[in-house]
C-alpha positions in Angstrom: -7.2 -16.4 -18.6 -6.2 -13.9 -15.2 -4.7 -15.8 -12.5 -6.5 -15.9 -9.7 -6.3 -13.8 -6.7 -8.0 -16.0 -4.1 -5.2 -16.1 -1.5 -4.7 -12.5 -1.4 -8.3 -11.9 -1.0 -8.6 -14.5 2.0 -5.6 -13.0 3.2 -7.4 -9.2 3.5 -10.4 -10.4 4.5 -8.7 -12.3 7.7 -6.6 -11.5 10.7 -4.5 -9.2 8.6 -8.0 -6.8 7.5 -9.0 -6.6 11.0 -5.7 -5.6 12.4 -5.6 -2.7 10.1 -8.3 -1.5 10.9 -7.5 -1.4 14.7 -4.2 0.3 13.4 -5.5 2.7 11.2 -4.7 6.0 12.9 -1.0 4.7 13.6 -0.8 3.5 10.1 -2.2 7.0 8.4 0.4 8.8 11.1 3.2 6.0 9.8 2.2 7.0 6.2 1.5 10.4 6.2 4.5 12.0 4.3 4.2 9.4 1.9 0.4 9.5 1.4 1.0 13.7 0.9 3.6 13.2 -1.5 1.3 10.7 -3.7 -1.8 12.7 -3.5 0.2 15.5 -4.6 1.7 13.7 -7.5 -1.7 12.4 -8.6 -3.0 16.0 -8.5 -6.5 15.2 -8.5 -8.4 18.3 -9.5 -12.1 19.9 -8.7 -14.5 18.2 -10.5 -13.2 14.9 -11.5 -14.2 11.6 -11.3 -11.2 9.1 -9.2 -11.0 5.4 -8.5 -9.2 4.6 -5.7 -7.8 1.2 -6.2 -6.9 -0.6 -2.7 -8.5 1.8 -0.8 -8.2 -0.1 2.3 -9.8 2.4 5.3 -10.7 4.9 3.2 -7.7 7.7 4.1 -6.5 8.4 0.9 -10.1 8.2 -0.8 -11.4 10.9 1.6 -8.3 12.9 0.5 -9.2 12.5 -2.9 -13.0 13.7 -2.4 -11.9 17.1 -1.0 -9.7 17.8 -3.9 -12.6 16.9 -6.3 -15.1 18.9 -4.2 -18.9 18.9 -4.7 -18.4 18.7 -8.3 -16.5 15.8 -8.3 -17.0 12.0 -7.8 -14.7 9.5 -5.4 -15.0 5.6 -5.5 -12.9 3.2 -3.3 -12.6 -0.2 -4.1 -11.0 -3.3 -2.2 -11.2 -6.6 -1.3 -11.3 -6.4 2.5 -14.4 -6.2 4.1 -13.3 -5.5 7.3 -11.6 -2.5 6.0 -14.3 -1.3 3.7 -17.1 -1.1 6.7 -14.5 0.7 8.5 -14.1 3.2 5.4 -17.8 3.5 5.1 -18.2 4.2 8.7 -16.2 7.4 8.3 -18.4 9.8 6.5 -20.5 10.4 3.7 -19.4 12.0 0.2 -17.5 8.8 -1.3 -18.6 5.4 -2.8 -17.5 2.3 -2.0 -17.1 -1.2 -3.9 -16.2 -4.6 -2.7 -14.3 -6.4 -5.6 -11.5 -7.4 -7.1 -10.3 -4.4 -9.2 -8.4 -6.9 -11.5 -11.3 -8.2 -13.2 -14.5 -6.2 -12.0 -16.1 -4.5 -15.1 -15.4 -1.0 -14.7 -17.0 2.1 -16.7 -14.6 4.2 -18.7 -15.8 7.6 -16.8 -12.7 8.0 -14.7 -10.3 11.2 -15.3 -7.9 9.7 -12.5 -7.0 5.7 -11.3 -5.2 6.1 -8.2 -3.6 3.9 -5.7 -1.9 4.1 -2.2 0.0 0.8 -2.1 -2.9 -1.0 -3.3 -1.7 -2.8 -6.7 1.1 -4.9 -5.7 -0.8 -8.0 -5.1 -2.5 -8.9 -8.4 -1.8 -12.9 -9.5 -1.1 -11.1 -13.3 -0.5 -7.8 -13.0 -0.3 -7.1 -16.4 -3.9 -8.4 -16.9 -5.2 -6.9 -13.9 -3.6 -3.6 -15.2 -5.3 -3.8 -18.5 -8.7 -4.4 -16.9 -8.3 -1.4 -14.7 -7.5 0.8 -17.7 -11.1 0.4 -18.9 -11.9 2.1 -15.8 -10.0 5.4 -17.9 -11.9 7.9 -20.1 -10.0 8.4 -23.2 -8.0 11.4 -21.4 -7.7 9.4 -18.2 -4.3 9.3 -16.0 -3.1 6.5 -13.4 -1.0 7.2 -10.7 0.0 5.2 -7.9 2.6 4.7 -5.1 4.4 1.3 -4.3 7.4 0.4 -2.5 11.0 0.4 -3.6 13.3 -2.8 -2.5 12.8 -3.9 1.0 17.0 -3.3 1.8 16.1 0.6 0.8 13.3 0.3 3.5 15.0 0.4 6.7 11.6 0.6 8.5 10.9 -2.8 7.6 14.2 -4.6 7.0 16.3 -2.8 9.8 14.0 -4.8 12.7 14.0 -7.9 10.4 17.4 -8.3 9.9 18.3 -7.6 13.6 15.8 -10.3 14.7 16.4 -12.8 11.9 18.8 -15.0 13.9 16.4 -15.3 16.3 13.5 -16.9 13.9 13.0 -20.1 12.5 14.5 -20.9 8.9 12.9 -18.4 6.6 11.7 -19.5 3.1 13.0 -17.2 0.3 11.0 -14.8 -0.9 9.8 -14.8 -4.5 10.6 -11.1 -6.0 7.8 -11.4 -8.4 5.2 -12.8 -6.5 2.6 -10.6 -5.3 3.2 -8.8 -2.0 4.0 -5.1 -0.9 7.7 -5.2 -2.8 6.4 -6.9 -6.1 6.7 -3.7 -8.1 10.3 -3.1 -6.6 12.2 -3.2 -10.1 11.3 -0.1 -12.1 11.7 -2.2 -15.6 9.2 -4.6 -14.2 6.7 -1.8 -13.4 6.9 -0.3 -16.9 7.1 -3.7 -18.9 3.6 -4.5 -16.9 1.9 -0.8 -17.6 3.4 -1.3 -21.5 1.9 -4.7 -21.8 -1.4 -3.5 -20.2 -1.8 -0.3 -23.1 -0.6 2.7 -20.7 1.9 5.3 -22.5 3.4 8.0 -21.2 4.8 5.8 -18.3 7.1 7.5 -15.7 8.8 6.6 -12.3 9.9 8.8 -9.8 12.0 8.3 -6.7 10.5 9.3 -3.5 12.7 9.3 -0.6 10.8 9.4 2.6 10.6 8.4 6.2 8.1 6.3 7.9 6.7 7.3 11.5 6.8 4.1 13.8 6.2 6.0 17.3 7.5 8.0 19.4 10.3 5.9 21.0 11.9 2.4 20.1 9.6 0.7 22.1 6.8 1.9 20.0 8.7 1.6 17.1 9.4 -2.3 17.7 6.0 -3.0 18.7 4.6 -1.6 15.4 7.2 -3.7 13.7 5.7 -6.9 14.8 2.2 -5.5 13.8 3.5 -4.7 10.2 6.0 -5.4 7.7 8.4 -8.8 7.3 8.9 -9.2 10.9 5.3 -9.2 11.6 4.6 -11.9 8.8 7.4 -13.7 10.4 6.3 -13.8 13.6 3.1 -14.0 13.3 2.4 -17.5 14.7 5.2 -17.9 17.6 4.9 -17.8 21.0 5.2 -14.6 23.2 8.1 -15.9 25.1 9.9 -15.6 21.4 8.1 -12.4 20.6 9.5 -10.7 23.3 13.0 -11.6 22.1 12.2 -10.2 18.9 10.7 -7.2 20.2 14.1 -6.5 22.1 16.1 -7.0 19.2 14.1 -4.8 16.9 13.9 -2.1 19.6 17.6 -2.4 19.4 17.8 -1.9 15.5 15.5 1.1 15.5 16.5 3.4 18.3 18.8 4.7 15.8 16.5 6.3 14.0 15.6 8.6 16.6 14.8 12.1 15.4 13.0 15.0 17.2 9.5 13.8 16.1 10.3 10.3 16.8 11.3 7.2 15.3 11.2 7.7 11.7 13.4 5.4 9.4 13.9 5.5 5.8 11.1 4.5 3.5 11.9 4.5 -0.3 9.2 4.1 -2.9 8.0 5.0 -6.5 5.7 7.5 -7.7 4.3 5.8 -10.9 2.4 7.7 -13.5 0.8 6.8 -16.9 -2.1 7.6 -19.7 -4.2 5.4 -21.0 
């Protein structure tokens, strides 16, 4: 029996999903380099049928629709009602389904299943990917981007580490639990996909940057909205949050570039075939 994703469904339908809608423009800009690399890796072609897993607010979904053109078809799938409502409001030409991709009954008609950071949250990843494989036509392919280890992702770890001494005691995280860094270990990713019935599995390192704002003040604000520091600070009072903001600001200032604050972001580009 597939493990339940109820906790994650509740999580993305609450304050987090609503916050991601509010921050959509900022997050799109933050992830623009990574998104471009992931979409190039997936290489959607004119006329193809594409499924976007964990599509969120639909940014990558609409980019995929441009790539496949009028002769193609793109469907986005997500569990978050707030994000799907926003995605649907952005324009025509894309289908959206509110569903848990780990158990939804797909038809085997898709040439490409894509995901931008949407597949690390399954309670039973092997079972989920086996189900997703049923969405692929016999010649179909899988392509997704996921985070590598949090320590390699200085956009997330630098502000968190700088503020850790100010935080209440934090529980050690389970590296195998559903969450952003659940696929950091490439051996685990290969094992999951192999058990799920995929072949020609490949992982490529993507070393990029994540734009966090024009200056350290904006970057610190983003660190308190998205990432491990945001999660740790979600129930803290404003006085303590101001101290966390100051610590994060100091840690992120060193990543100043000509474009703004852009710390390193480390990902896997993962490809496979049905």
